[in-house]
C-alpha positions in Angstrom: -30.8 8.2 -2.1 -28.8 6.4 -4.6 -25.8 8.6 -5.5 -21.9 8.6 -5.4 -20.0 7.4 -2.2 -18.6 10.8 -2.5 -21.7 12.4 -1.3 -20.1 11.7 2.0 -17.8 14.5 1.1 -20.8 17.0 1.6 -19.2 16.8 5.5 -15.8 18.1 3.7 -17.2 20.9 1.1 -20.0 23.4 1.4 -22.1 22.6 4.3 -22.7 26.2 4.9 -25.2 25.6 2.4 -27.3 23.9 5.1 -26.7 27.1 7.8 -23.9 25.4 9.7 -21.4 27.6 11.6 -17.6 27.2 10.7 -16.8 25.4 13.8 -19.3 22.6 13.3 -18.2 22.5 9.7 -14.7 21.6 10.9 -16.1 19.1 12.9 -18.1 17.4 10.3 -14.8 17.4 8.0 -12.9 15.5 10.3 -15.7 13.0 10.7 -15.9 12.5 7.0 -12.3 12.2 6.9 -12.3 9.3 9.0 -15.1 7.7 7.3 -13.2 7.8 3.9 -9.9 6.8 5.7 -11.8 3.5 7.3 -13.0 2.9 3.4 -9.7 3.2 1.7 -7.0 2.0 4.5 -6.7 -1.5 3.1 -5.9 -0.2 -0.2 -3.3 2.1 1.1 -1.8 -0.7 3.8 -1.9 -3.5 1.0 -0.1 -1.4 -1.6 2.4 -0.4 1.0 3.1 -4.1 2.1 3.4 -4.8 -1.8 5.9 -2.1 -2.3 8.0 -3.0 0.7 8.4 -6.7 -0.5 10.8 -8.1 -3.2 13.7 -6.1 -2.6 16.0 -8.7 -2.2 16.9 -12.4 -2.8 20.0 -12.6 -1.5 22.0 -10.9 1.6 25.2 -10.8 -0.7 25.5 -7.5 -2.5 26.9 -7.9 -6.3 30.9 -7.2 -6.4 31.7 -4.0 -8.4 29.9 -4.0 -11.9 27.9 -6.8 -11.3 24.4 -6.6 -12.0 20.9 -8.2 -11.9 17.6 -7.7 -13.9 14.6 -9.1 -12.3 10.9 -9.3 -12.7 9.0 -9.9 -9.7 5.4 -10.2 -8.6 4.4 -9.4 -5.2 1.1 -10.4 -4.1 -0.4 -9.3 -0.8 -3.0 -11.2 0.6 -5.9 -9.5 2.1 -6.7 -10.5 5.5 -10.9 -10.6 6.4 -10.2 -8.6 9.3 -9.7 -5.6 7.1 -12.6 -6.2 4.5 -15.2 -4.4 6.8 -14.9 -1.5 9.0 -17.2 -0.3 12.1 -19.5 2.7 11.1 -19.7 4.0 14.6 -15.7 4.2 14.8 -15.7 5.7 11.6 -18.5 7.8 11.5 -19.5 8.9 15.2 -22.9 10.6 15.2 -22.4 12.4 11.8 -22.6 9.4 9.8 -24.6 6.6 10.9 -26.4 3.3 10.0 -28.8 0.6 10.8 -25.8 -1.6 10.3 -22.9 -2.0 12.5 -20.3 -2.5 9.6 -19.8 -1.6 6.2 -17.5 -2.9 3.5 -14.0 -1.4 2.6 -12.6 -1.1 -0.7 -11.7 -4.5 -0.7 -14.6 -6.2 1.1 -18.3 -7.3 0.0 -20.0 -5.5 -3.0 -22.8 -5.0 -1.1 -23.7 -1.2 -0.5 -24.5 0.1 3.0 -27.3 2.7 3.5 -26.2 5.6 5.5 -27.5 8.9 6.9 -25.5 12.1 6.9 -26.7 14.0 10.1 -26.6 17.8 10.5 -26.6 18.2 14.0 -27.0 21.9 13.5 -30.3 22.1 11.6 -31.5 18.3 12.4 -31.7 17.4 8.9 -30.7 14.1 7.5 -29.4 13.1 4.2 -29.8 9.3 3.2 -26.9 8.0 0.7 -25.7 4.9 -0.3 -21.9 3.8 1.0 -20.5 1.5 -1.7 -19.4 -1.8 -1.4 -16.1 -3.1 -2.2 -14.3 -5.0 -4.9 -14.3 -8.3 -3.2 -10.8 -8.6 -4.0 -8.7 -11.5 -1.9 -5.3 -10.5 -3.2 -3.8 -7.7 -4.8 -0.8 -8.2 -7.2 2.1 -5.9 -7.9 4.6 -6.6 -10.6 7.5 -4.7 -11.3 10.8 -4.9 -12.8 14.1 -4.1 -10.6 17.7 -3.8 -11.6 20.9 -3.7 -9.3 24.1 -3.1 -10.1 27.3 -3.3 -7.4 29.3 -0.5 -6.1 32.4 -0.2 -4.1 32.6 -1.3 -0.4 30.3 -4.3 -1.3 27.3 -2.0 -1.9 24.7 -2.5 -4.2 22.1 -0.3 -5.8 18.4 -1.0 -6.8 16.1 0.6 -9.1 12.4 -0.6 -9.7 9.7 0.6 -12.1 6.5 -0.3 -13.1 4.7 1.8 -16.2 1.1 2.6 -15.9 -0.7 -0.9 -15.5 -4.4 -2.0 -15.2 -5.3 -3.8 -12.3 -8.5 -5.1 -12.6 -11.3 -3.3 -14.3 -10.8 0.3 -12.6 -7.7 0.4 -11.2 -4.4 1.8 -12.6 -1.1 2.0 -11.0 2.6 2.9 -11.8 5.7 3.0 -9.3 9.1 4.0 -8.9 11.6 2.9 -6.3 15.1 2.9 -5.2 17.1 0.8 -2.6 20.3 -0.1 -1.4 22.0 -3.1 0.2 25.3 -2.9 2.1 27.6 -5.7 3.6 27.6 -5.7 7.2 30.4 -8.6 7.9 33.2 -6.7 6.2 33.5 -4.5 8.9 34.1 -7.1 11.4 38.0 -7.9 10.9 38.8 -11.4 11.0 35.6 -12.7 12.6 33.5 -11.5 9.3 35.4 -13.4 6.9 35.2 -16.6 9.1 31.4 -16.6 9.3 29.8 -18.9 6.7 27.1 -16.6 5.6 26.3 -13.2 4.4 24.6 -10.3 6.2 23.8 -7.0 5.0 21.8 -3.7 5.8 19.1 -3.3 3.1 16.6 0.0 2.8 14.1 0.7 -0.1 11.8 3.5 -1.0 8.9 3.1 -3.5 6.6 5.7 -4.7 3.1 4.4 -6.1 0.7 6.2 -8.2 -2.9 4.7 -8.3 -5.8 6.0 -9.9 -9.2 4.3 -9.7 -12.9 4.9 -10.5 -15.7 4.0 -7.9 -19.3 4.3 -9.2 -17.7 6.8 -12.0 -16.0 9.2 -9.3 -12.2 9.4 -10.4 -9.9 9.0 -7.3 -6.2 9.6 -7.0 -3.9 7.9 -4.2 -0.4 8.3 -4.0 1.6 5.7 -1.4 4.9 6.4 -0.4 6.6 3.1 1.3 9.9 2.6 3.2 11.5 -0.3 4.4 15.0 -1.0 6.4 15.8 -4.8 6.9 18.5 -7.0 8.3 19.2 -9.8 5.9 20.9 -13.0 6.1 21.5 -15.8 3.4 23.9 -18.8 2.8 24.4 -20.7 -0.6 24.7 -24.2 -0.8 25.6 -25.3 -4.6 22.5 -23.9 -6.7 20.0 -22.7 -3.9 20.6 -19.9 -1.7 18.3 -19.6 1.4 17.6 -16.0 3.1 15.8 -14.5 5.7 14.8 -11.0 6.8 13.7 -8.8 9.5 12.7 -5.3 8.9 10.6 -2.4 9.3 7.5 -1.1 7.1 6.2 2.5 6.7 4.0 3.6 4.5 2.0 6.9 4.0 -1.0 7.6 1.4 -2.8 10.6 0.2 -6.2 10.6 -1.0 -7.3 13.3 -3.7 -10.6 13.4 -5.7 -12.6 16.0 -7.4 -15.8 15.7 -5.9 -18.5 16.6 -8.5 -21.9 15.4 -7.5 -25.1 16.6 -6.5 -27.0 16.7 -3.1 -30.7 17.2 -3.0 -30.1 20.0 -6.3 -27.1 21.2 -4.4 -24.0 20.9 -6.9 -20.5 20.4 -5.2 -17.3 20.9 -7.5 -14.3 21.0 -5.0 -11.2 19.1 -5.0 -10.8 17.0 -1.5 -7.4 15.7 -0.1 -7.1 13.5 2.6 -3.5 12.4 4.1 -3.8 8.8 5.6 -1.8 8.0 8.9 1.4 6.0 8.6 1.1 2.2 8.3 4.0 1.3 10.4 4.8 -2.5 11.3 7.6 -5.1 11.8 8.0 -7.9 8.9 9.9 -11.1 8.5 10.1 -13.1 5.7 11.8 -16.1 4.3 12.6 -17.5 0.8 14.6 -19.7 -1.6 16.7 -18.3 -4.8 17.3 -21.1 -7.2 20.7 -20.1 -9.2 21.1 -21.6 -12.8 24.1 -20.2 -14.4 22.9 -16.5 -14.8 19.2 -17.2 -14.6 17.7 -16.7 -10.9 14.5 -17.9 -9.6 13.2 -16.6 -6.3 10.2 -17.4 -4.0 9.7 -15.8 -0.8 6.8 -15.2 2.2 6.7 -12.2 3.9 4.7 -12.4 7.5 3.3 -9.3 8.3 -0.2 -7.2 9.0 -0.7 -7.9 5.2 1.3 -10.8 4.2 3.0 -11.1 0.7 4.1 -14.0 -1.5 6.7 -13.0 -3.7 7.9 -14.7 -7.1 10.8 -13.4 -9.2 12.6 -14.4 -12.3 15.8 -12.8 -13.6 19.2 -12.6 -14.6 22.4 -12.2 -12.3 26.2 -11.6 -12.7 28.7 -11.4 -10.4 
């Protein structure tokens, strides 16, 4: 039957309508969550990668009272490997199909015919698993401001108001980060090293609202990164490299309003995604023109990210 993707949430709510026991219902709930997670995981992963990028363009913190204001665009490149998911792995014997793979949220727009199998009654319900958005990359723009504190420490705040990304996605974010010079704690040797070396960390919260076949969905992503950053300035150019660790978690929420063979469902569903943890390395350049800065860098990770930035920086 051609209906909302969220017909698969019949495994999550109200299956007693089919005469199942609570034990079987719990098993189907778990399998339905795996199917939802398989479909949305690339969005969670890409947003986490974008949120953890663009935090720095030098390892040198501002002096006391120094500041910067920068507009950055973090563009996450969607790898082909995450544009489909294995139906058998995600759906088990509860959600099956004659196809081996289905599109994720960023995959092909082609829908996949699937069947929900009620193992207790032997009944099967066909539904259309929607295709994806055919998205090759996800851009995440944001404004970031930093100010220098004592002990060669700087704090950064980033913000993005509610912004439309594509036709069906709205996002906004807020984050805070800190950067601290490490060489100052190595007496004598630290001053002699011809480069800057800092420890940097950042936390960002992203709220996403989207519609899939008319169904409203909310995704809340919390991303954290910790990095060791080194940089060297030569005349007007600053080169920098970073090695770090990414972590991101996402919560999926929807008010599932749909009809399944005459049975109306109207329940709130919430699924917590597993953490997306991985190492990251990046390399970049910053061009310094008096107080104007232009930055460009590339992050090597599961979800590669290209960052461009334009800002003003003083001290």
